[in-house]
C-alpha positions as CSV (number, residue, x, y, z in Angstrom):
1,M,6.6,81.9,25.9
2,L,9.3,79.3,25.8
3,N,8.0,76.5,25.8
4,A,6.2,78.7,21.8
5,L,9.3,79.2,21.0
6,A,10.8,75.7,21.6
7,G,8.9,74.3,18.5
8,T,8.9,77.7,16.2
9,D,12.4,79.3,16.5
10,P,14.3,77.1,18.5
11,E,17.4,79.8,18.5
12,M,15.3,82.6,20.1
13,K,13.8,80.2,23.2
14,E,17.7,79.6,23.9
15,K,18.2,83.5,23.6
16,Y,15.0,83.8,26.1
17,R,16.2,81.2,28.2
18,E,19.4,82.1,29.2
19,T,18.4,85.6,30.1
20,E,15.3,84.6,32.4
21,R,18.1,82.5,33.6
22,Q,20.5,85.4,34.9
23,M,17.8,87.8,35.7
24,L,16.4,85.1,38.0
25,E,20.1,84.6,39.3
26,N,20.4,88.5,40.1
27,M,16.8,88.3,42.0
28,A,18.3,85.7,43.7
29,N,21.6,87.2,44.6
30,T,19.7,90.0,45.8
31,L,17.7,88.2,48.6
32,K,20.3,86.8,49.8
33,E,22.2,90.6,50.8
34,W,18.5,91.2,52.7
35,P,18.4,94.2,53.1
36,P,19.5,95.7,50.2
37,V,22.5,98.0,51.7
38,I,22.1,101.6,50.3
39,K,23.5,102.8,47.5
40,T,24.0,106.7,47.0
41,N,26.2,109.1,44.7
42,L,25.0,112.2,47.0
43,K,27.7,113.5,49.4
44,L,26.6,113.5,53.0
45,N,27.3,116.1,55.4
46,T,28.0,114.1,58.9
47,T,30.4,116.0,60.6
48,N,26.7,118.2,62.3
């Protein structure tokens, strides 16, 4: 898709390229924290 946009709309290609880069960085950062930390907004009763 980026190659097709390069010839027709270079400005839009750069926007998509930046979005793709951020997405790949987020995925790489997620893999660095493997297994992922469980996050919840539930309050658990741990006194029992």
